[in-house]
N, C-alpha and C positions, 0 to 999 in steps of 0.2 A: 287542872284538866290535863289528862294524859292521853296518849294514843290507845285506842281500844279496838281490837280486831273484831270482837263480837258485835260492836255497834256497826262496823262496816259490813259485816256479814248480814246483819238485819236489813241494811239498805239494799243489798243484793236481792233479798227475798221480796222486797217491795217492788223492785224493778224486774222481776222475773216474768217478763212477757216480751213479745216482739215489739221493737221500737223503730220501725221502718221510717226512714226520712219522709217527711210531709204527711204521713198518715197519723191516725189517732194515737197509736202507741207512742210515737215520739212526743206528741203534744202532752199526753198523760204523764210521761216521764219528766218533762219540763215542769209540769205542775207539781209533781212530787218534790222535785229539787227546790222549787221556790218555797214550798211549805217547810222543808227542812232548813233552808237558809233563815227563814223567819223565826223558826224555833231557836236558832242559835242567837238571835237578837240582831240580825242584820237585814237590810232591805235588798232584795234581788232586783235586777234590771233584766228585762226581756228585750232582746233585739231581734226583730223578725226580718227574714230575707227570703227571696225566692229560690227554690230549688227545683230541678227537673222532676216531673212526675208523669208516669205513663200508665195506661191500663190496657192490657191485652184483651181484645174482644174475641178474636178467633185466631187459633194457631193449629194448623193441621199439616201433616206430611203423609202423602199417599204414594205408594208404589203403584204405577198404572200399567207398566209392561215389563216383562212378559206375564206377569201375574198381578193380582191386586192384594194389597195389604196396607192398612193404616197403622201408623206408629204415633204414640204419644210424644208430643214435643211442646216446648215452651218457646214463645217468641222473644226475640231480642227487642228490648225497649228502644225506641227512637231509630228503628231500622225502616220506618216509613210504612206506607200503605200501598205500594206498587203491586203487592200480591193480594190485595183485599178481595178481589174476585177470583183468585187462584191463578197460578202460572204453571204450565206443564212444559217440561223440557227434558232433553236427554240428560242422563245422570253420569257424573264422573267422580271417582274417588281419587283425591289428590294425596299422594304420599308425602309430598313436600310442595313448597311453592317456588321451586327453581324454574328457570326458563324452560327446561325440557319437559317439566310436568305440566306447563301451562300452554303447550303448543296448540291444543285443540279444545279449548274450554269456552270460547266465546259463545254466548247464547245458551249456555248449559247451567244446570244446577249442580253444585259441587259439594262434596263432603270432605272436611278436613278434621282430623282427630283433635280433641281438646278444644281450646278457645281460639279467639281471633284477636290478636294484638293489633294495635293501630296500623303498623306497617303491613301486616298480613291483609288487613281490610283494604288498604290502598292498592295492594298488589292484585287483589281480586277485582276491584273496580277497574283498574287499568287493563286487566285481561278480558274485561267485558262479560263476566259471568252474569247470569240472571238472578241467581239466588245462592245462598250458602247454608250448609248444615254443619253444625259442630256437635261435639259430644261432651258429656259431663260424667263424673264419677268413675267408679271402678267396674270391672267386668262382672264382679260378684254382687253388686248392689241390686236391691230389689225395691219395689214400691214401699214395702214395709220397713226397710232399713235406711233408705236415703231418699231425699227429695230431689226432684229434677231441678237443676240450676235455673234460676231466673236471672238472665243477663241483660245488661243495658249498654248500648253504645254511648261512649263519651264524646264530647265535642271533638277531641283529637282523632276519633275514628271517622266522623262524618264531615270533616272539614272539606273533603273533596267529593262528597256525594253520599247517597244512601243506597243500601242494598238489602232486600228482604233476607233475614237470617232467622233460623230457628235452632234449637238445641235439643238433642235426644240423649237418652241414657246410653252409656257405653255398651251395655249388654244387648240393647236393641240395635245399636250400630254394628256390632259384630255380626249379628244375625242378618241384618239387611245387606251388608257388604258380601257376606258369604253366599247370599241368594242371587247375586249378580243382577241387580235391577238395571233395566235399560232406560226407562223413563220414570220420572216422579212428578208429582204435583204438590206444590207448596202454596198454602193459603195463610195469609197473615194480615190481620187488621187490628188497629189499635188507636187509642186516643193519646195524643202527645201534648204536653204543655208544662205548666209550672204550678206550684202550690207553696204555701208558707212552711218554712222551717224556722227554727229559732235558736239563738244562743242565750244561755242563762248566765248572768254575771253578778258579781258583788265584789267589794273590796274592803280592806282594812287599812286605814291611813297610818303611815309611819309616824312614830313619836319623835324621831330626831332628823330623819332624812326623807321627808314625804315626797320629794321630787325624784327620788330614785326608786324605781318600780321593778318588782319581780312578778312575773305573770305565771300562774299555774293553769295548765290546760289539760282537758281530758274530754273525749267525745262520749256522748251518752246514747247515740243511736245504734241500732243493730241492722243486720240485713234480713231479708225476708226468710221466714221459717225458723229464724234463730232468736233465742232469748238473750244471746250475747252476754252471758254472765262473765266469761273470761274477757271477751272482746266486746264491750269495754265497760261493763258495769263495775268492774273492779277499779279501773282508773277513776270512774265517776265517784265511787265511794272513797277513794284515796284522797282526792283533793277536798271533798266535803269534810273528811276527818281532819285534814290539815287546817281547814278553815276554822273548825271548832277549837283546835289546839292554839291557833294564833289569836283567836278572839279572847281566849282565856290568858294568853301570854302575849301581850301587845308587842308587835314588832317595831324595830327602829326604822325600817323602810316600808314603804307602801307595798301591800300584797294585793294583786288583782287575780280573781279566780274566774275562769271562763269554762263553762261546760258547753262544748261545741256541738251543734247539730249538724247532721248530714255529712259527717266525716266519711262515711262509707260511700257517699256519692262523689267523692273526689276532694276531700278536705274543704268542703264549701263553707262551713261555719267559720273556720279559722281564716280562710281567704277573705271572707266578708269582713271579719273583724279588722284585719290589717288594712284593708282597702278603705274602710269607713273611719278608722281612727289613726290616720297618718300622723297627725300632730302628737298624739299620745305616744307613738312609737319612739319618739325622741327621748322619753323618760324611761323607757323599759330597758333594763340592763341585762336581764336574763329571763329565759323561758324555761320552766320546768314542766315537762309533759309526761303524763303517766298513761300508758296504753298497755294493758294486760299484765296484771300481777296475780298472785294468790294460789297457783297450783301447789298442792302438797308436795309433789315431786318436781323438782326443777332447779333453776339456777338464776339468781339475780344478775341483771346486766344493766350497765349504764352506757348509753350511746351518746357520745359527746359531739355535737355539731358546733365546733368551736376550736379554740387553740389546744395544742397538745398539753400545755401547762394545766388546763382544766382537767384533762385526763389524769395527770399526775396528782393534782389536788385531791381528786376522788379516790385514787389508788392509795395515797397515804392515809386517807381517812378510814377506808374500810380495813386497812391493816391495823391502824390504831385501835379501832373498835372491835376487831375480830369478827368482821362480817364478810364471809367469803362471797366474792362476786367477780364478774369480769367487766372490764372497762375498755371501750373501743372508741376511737375517733371515727365517727361514722354518722350518716344521716339515718333517719327513721321514717318510714312511710306512715306518718301520722301528723297531728296538728301542729307540731313544731316547725314543719317545713315552711309555711308562709312567714313565720317569724325569722327563721334563718335566712330566708330570701331577702329580708330587710336588714340583714347584717346583725341580728340579735343572736348572741350565743345561746345555745339550747342544750339542755341535758334531758335525755329521754330515759326514764326509769321503767324497767319491765322485769318480769320474772318469766323466763322461758320454761315452759313445761317440759318435763322429760319426754323422750321419744315414746310415742304410742300411748301417751296419757291424756292427750287433749286433741280437740278439733275446733276450728273456728269457721265462721261463715256457713253454718249448717245447723240442723236440729240438735246436733250433739254438743254444741257449746252450752253446757249445763253447769249448774251449781255444784254438782256432785264431786267434781275433781278439785274444788277449791277449798281452802282451809283458812279459817279465821286467824289461826296462829301464824300461818305463812304470810298472810296479808299484813298482820300487825308487825311482824319482823321486818318486812320490806319497808313499810311506812315509817317505822322508827328510824331506819337509816336515812330515808329521805328527809325526815324532820331534823336529824342530826346534821346532815349536810346543809339544809336550809338555815338552821340556827346559826351556823358559822358565817354563812354569807350575809344573812340579814343583819346580824349583830356586829359585823366587822367595823372597826374604826374607819377603815378606808376600803371601798368596795374592791374585792380582790380579783375580780374577773374583768379583763379588758373587753371592751365592746368592739371587738374586731372579728373578722371571719377569714380564716386562711384560704388561700386560693384553691387548695385541694377540696375544701368543703364547698366553696362557691361553685366549682366545676360540677360537683356531685349534685348539688341542689339544682343547678341549671339543667343538668341532664334529666333529673327526675321531673322537673316542670316542663320539659321538652323545649327549653329555650335554645338548646343546642342538640345536634344529632351525633356529636363526637363521643 
């Protein structure tokens, strides 16, 4: 059994639909994966966990003075129901969130361009605003070319309280601000709660060192409006292909494969795994995470969340094999983070698309930019790296985490504000 790009591409086609956390698409994708695992001759395990789920019932933004106009908006999930019956207030455009900008915003509805970071949200709460409007997209986007962002507040946003928030298209925002509205009315109602998401798992026991475990991770969910072919059906297909490869070529060390659900909701599947399998973590020596490969035009990258020696190891290997790529000692905003947080070294493999050749988290994350040949080339390198580590007489990677990486992981997880 060898690595086959066409087979990976065929799986992308099977997964070519929206796979939003907790909804039917994600569940359907999990069912496809379990079927594929069984075809390989292994038994999958499904572990279910709760993930946040919201349904917007009403989202409306109206300019009420000195003229009337309604704009299409989307409501922020988990921003509450304080505006369910509508709130009308004076309107203020905030250029920034500096103290001077916030002198006279209490009780008003404010607009701030682009998104709301957790610290921005707290600033608005502390300033006493009644509601917030943000924008999405570019000034030239239309309803035909781009979807209006559907945004959700994370726990780190609302730990100090909730605030009704909506999002509008940038072109509409420009028009509204230019018209100098004095008062606006914001209406937002929603259902907030939880629903089931799931991780799909299987493993191959090591023939010589079964208590030394290498875990392969990739998330299979996407965001709303997106078929998520690049992000991350490609990673999903990668670790399934590696599973086939090692089923046919039995490894000396145990390999565990985890297709993580709800990564796009905040790495929830991988966080659930490390929380529920604390004892198993003692045996895991390395995490190999794959998130976004396959663009025809692009560059392979390995982000090493571990010792610099591991960077050197991969650098020597790509030079030996003649496989051009970049290697960086860095974290990756993906499912390796919870493993790194537990002191497990991680290698994140990706292929960054060339500028202007890809988009993610939108309707334009499509299969068209991806190449079976490019996927196969990247996965052959991942397999070559894996072969050396799995088959080593003595495990070559120290299970340590440098302080510089600990600091970056802590900052990412908001354990520190430094």
